[in-house]
C-alpha positions in Angstrom: 129.7 95.8 120.5 133.2 94.8 121.9 135.2 96.8 124.4 137.8 97.3 121.6 135.2 99.0 119.4 134.0 101.2 122.3 137.5 102.3 123.3 137.7 105.3 120.9 134.2 106.6 121.6 134.9 106.4 125.3 138.2 108.3 124.9 136.6 110.9 122.7 133.6 111.2 125.0 135.8 111.7 128.1 137.8 114.4 126.3 134.5 116.1 125.3 133.4 116.1 128.9 136.7 117.5 130.2 136.3 120.4 127.7 132.7 120.8 128.7 133.8 120.9 132.3 135.8 124.0 131.5 132.7 125.8 130.3 131.4 127.2 133.6 134.7 128.9 134.4 135.2 130.3 130.9 131.6 131.5 130.8 132.2 133.4 134.0 135.2 135.1 132.4 133.2 135.9 129.2 130.3 137.3 131.3 132.5 140.1 132.6 131.8 141.7 129.2 129.0 139.9 127.4 125.3 139.7 128.2 124.4 136.0 128.9 122.0 135.6 126.0 124.2 137.5 123.6 127.1 135.2 124.6 125.1 132.2 123.5 124.0 133.9 120.3 127.6 135.0 119.5 129.2 131.5 120.1 126.5 129.8 118.0 126.7 132.4 115.2 130.5 132.0 115.1 130.0 128.2 115.0 127.5 128.5 112.1 129.9 130.7 110.1 132.8 128.3 110.7 131.0 125.1 110.0 128.8 126.1 107.0 131.6 125.9 104.4 132.8 122.6 105.9 129.2 121.2 105.9 128.7 122.3 102.3 132.0 120.7 101.1 131.3 117.4 102.9 127.6 117.0 102.3 126.8 119.4 99.4 123.3 121.0 99.2 121.1 119.7 102.1 117.6 118.5 101.8 114.9 119.6 104.2 114.2 116.7 106.6 110.8 115.1 106.9 108.1 116.5 109.3 108.9 114.1 112.1 112.7 114.7 111.9 112.1 118.4 111.6 110.1 118.5 114.7 112.6 116.4 116.7 115.5 118.5 115.4 113.8 121.6 116.5 113.3 120.0 119.9 117.0 119.0 119.9 118.0 122.6 119.3 115.6 123.8 122.1 117.2 121.4 124.6 120.7 122.2 123.5 122.1 124.7 122.9 119.1 127.0 123.7 118.2 125.7 127.2 121.5 124.3 128.2 123.8 127.1 127.1 121.4 130.0 128.0 120.6 128.8 131.5 124.2 127.8 132.1 125.3 131.4 131.2 122.6 132.8 133.5 123.5 130.5 136.3 127.2 131.4 136.2 126.2 135.0 137.3 125.1 133.6 140.6 126.9 130.4 141.5 130.4 129.0 141.3 131.8 126.6 138.7 132.3 124.0 141.5 128.7 124.0 142.6 127.6 123.9 139.0 129.7 120.8 138.6 128.0 119.2 141.6 124.6 119.7 140.0 125.9 118.2 136.7 127.0 115.1 138.7 123.4 114.0 138.9 123.1 113.9 135.1 124.2 110.2 134.8 121.3 109.1 137.0 118.9 110.9 134.6 120.7 109.6 131.5 120.4 106.0 132.8 116.8 106.5 133.8 116.0 107.9 130.3 117.9 105.0 128.7 115.9 102.5 130.7 112.5 104.1 130.0 113.0 104.9 126.3 115.6 102.4 125.0 115.0 99.6 127.5 118.7 99.6 128.4 119.4 97.7 131.7 121.0 99.6 134.6 122.8 97.0 136.7 123.2 97.1 140.4 126.9 97.6 140.1 126.4 100.6 137.8 123.9 102.0 140.3 126.4 101.8 143.1 129.1 103.5 141.0 126.7 106.3 140.1 125.7 106.8 143.7 129.3 106.8 144.8 130.1 109.5 142.2 127.1 111.5 143.2 128.1 111.2 146.9 131.6 112.3 146.1 130.5 115.4 144.4 128.0 116.3 147.1 130.8 116.0 149.6 133.0 118.1 147.3 130.5 120.9 147.4 129.3 120.5 151.0 132.9 120.8 152.3 133.4 124.1 150.5 133.1 127.6 152.0 131.1 130.5 150.8 133.0 132.9 148.4 132.5 135.8 146.1 132.2 133.4 143.2 128.7 132.4 144.3 126.6 135.5 145.2 123.3 133.7 145.1 123.9 129.9 144.9 120.2 128.9 145.5 119.1 130.8 142.3 122.3 129.9 140.4 122.0 126.2 141.2 118.3 126.2 140.2 119.3 127.6 136.9 121.9 124.9 136.5 119.2 122.3 137.1 117.2 123.8 134.2 120.3 123.7 132.1 121.0 120.1 133.0 117.4 119.2 132.0 118.2 120.5 128.5 121.4 118.3 128.4 119.5 115.2 129.3 116.9 115.8 126.6 119.7 116.4 124.1 121.4 113.1 124.9 118.3 111.0 124.6 117.3 112.6 121.3 120.8 112.1 119.9 120.3 108.4 120.6 117.3 108.5 118.2 119.4 110.2 115.5 122.5 108.0 116.0 122.4 106.4 112.6 120.7 109.3 110.7 122.9 112.4 111.0 126.7 112.9 111.1 128.0 114.6 114.3 129.2 117.5 112.2 125.7 118.0 110.8 124.1 117.8 114.2 126.3 120.6 115.5 125.7 122.7 112.4 121.9 122.2 112.8 122.2 123.3 116.4 124.1 126.4 115.5 121.7 127.3 112.8 118.6 126.8 114.9 120.0 128.7 117.9 121.1 131.6 115.8 117.6 131.9 114.3 116.0 131.4 117.7 118.0 134.1 119.5 118.4 136.6 116.6 115.1 138.5 117.4 116.3 139.0 121.0 119.5 140.5 119.8 117.8 142.7 117.1 115.3 144.0 119.7 117.9 144.9 122.2 116.7 142.3 124.8 120.2 140.8 124.5 122.4 143.9 124.4 125.5 144.1 122.3 128.8 144.6 124.3 130.0 148.2 124.7 133.5 147.1 123.9 135.5 143.9 123.0 138.4 143.5 125.4 141.0 140.8 124.9 140.4 138.2 127.7 136.5 138.0 127.4 136.8 137.9 123.6 139.4 135.0 123.9 136.9 133.3 126.3 134.2 133.6 123.6 136.6 132.1 121.0 137.4 129.2 123.3 133.8 128.5 124.0 133.1 128.5 120.3 136.0 126.3 119.2 136.6 124.0 122.2 133.2 123.6 123.7 130.5 124.4 121.1 132.3 122.7 118.3 134.9 120.4 120.0 133.1 119.1 123.0 129.7 118.9 121.2 131.1 116.9 118.3 133.1 114.5 120.5 130.1 113.9 122.7 127.7 113.4 119.8 130.2 110.9 118.3 130.4 109.0 121.6 126.6 109.0 122.3 125.9 107.5 118.9 128.3 104.5 119.5 128.0 103.5 123.2 125.0 102.8 125.4 123.4 105.5 127.5 124.7 103.9 130.8 128.2 103.7 129.4 128.0 107.3 128.3 126.6 108.2 131.7 129.6 106.6 133.3 132.2 108.8 131.5 130.1 111.9 132.1 131.0 111.7 135.8 134.3 113.3 134.9 132.5 116.6 134.2 132.1 117.8 137.8 135.8 117.1 138.6 136.8 118.9 135.5 134.6 121.9 136.5 136.2 122.1 139.9 139.7 121.9 138.6 139.1 124.6 136.0 137.4 126.7 138.7 140.5 126.3 140.8 143.0 127.3 138.2 141.1 129.9 136.2 139.0 131.6 138.9 140.9 130.9 142.0 138.1 128.9 143.6 139.8 127.2 146.6 139.7 123.5 147.4 140.0 122.1 150.9 141.7 118.8 151.6 138.3 117.1 152.1 137.3 118.4 148.7 140.4 116.9 147.0 139.4 113.6 148.7 135.9 113.9 147.2 137.4 114.4 143.7 139.3 111.2 144.2 136.0 109.4 145.1 134.4 110.7 141.9 137.4 109.6 139.7 137.4 106.2 141.3 133.7 105.8 140.6 134.3 106.8 137.0 137.0 104.2 136.5 134.9 101.5 138.2 131.8 102.4 136.3 133.7 102.1 133.0 135.0 98.7 133.9 131.5 97.6 134.8 130.3 98.9 131.4 133.0 97.1 129.5 132.3 93.9 131.3 128.6 94.1 130.5 129.0 94.8 126.8 
């Protein structure tokens, strides 16, 4: 695949990760009113309601997939959105958007490892250096920060982010299997349907309590998470995953932690020190270098 053919997937994937990077900050805003599990249920149910007419118009009546695909699609839903979104929402009660971004900076290493183990995709020495540089930059970004009210229990919160990240890695690797079998729109619709059915018993039983009221800002945050993250970022990233290699996708995913920090800065008032700004620069430089290496190797 030529670099010209990968330009659009790389652009769309980068945009998806920027939107995804806004998720921790917006989730924090939504959690001021919504229970974490109910928040995931609400955004996926809204996604299902919005996409079902579109899916029917585009694809018509759908056939039940074969047993193998059905099992793997169920696993896909479990990885993301169930594990990723639920544990992300739980984590944002205890840690900051910036620290969550630092944890997510390790994702490219796991993407590439999975691509090497499952798809036999080579991770070159140059790519490895870029990944480590990006990881080092984000570690510096977090290590240089000071404790704040945005992270009341960072150890617990960051542990929950790690679980969330594991769901994201599993999702990406499964999407690689489905790359030529399901349209991105259909993938997101299946995810919304599966998650809604999975979490519905918790909502009906009261384990995920309904909000006592629907105030403007948290409700707008829920709408943003539905349209821009669940639908927008998901579809953009699914489109990109299906058209570029795992290492190339891992390269552009390094933009996510910087995006998380910047949204935390502007939406939540999480402060950045000069050394942290320098760390953001390191991550951005690593992203650019990584992409050039990827294009040279294609």
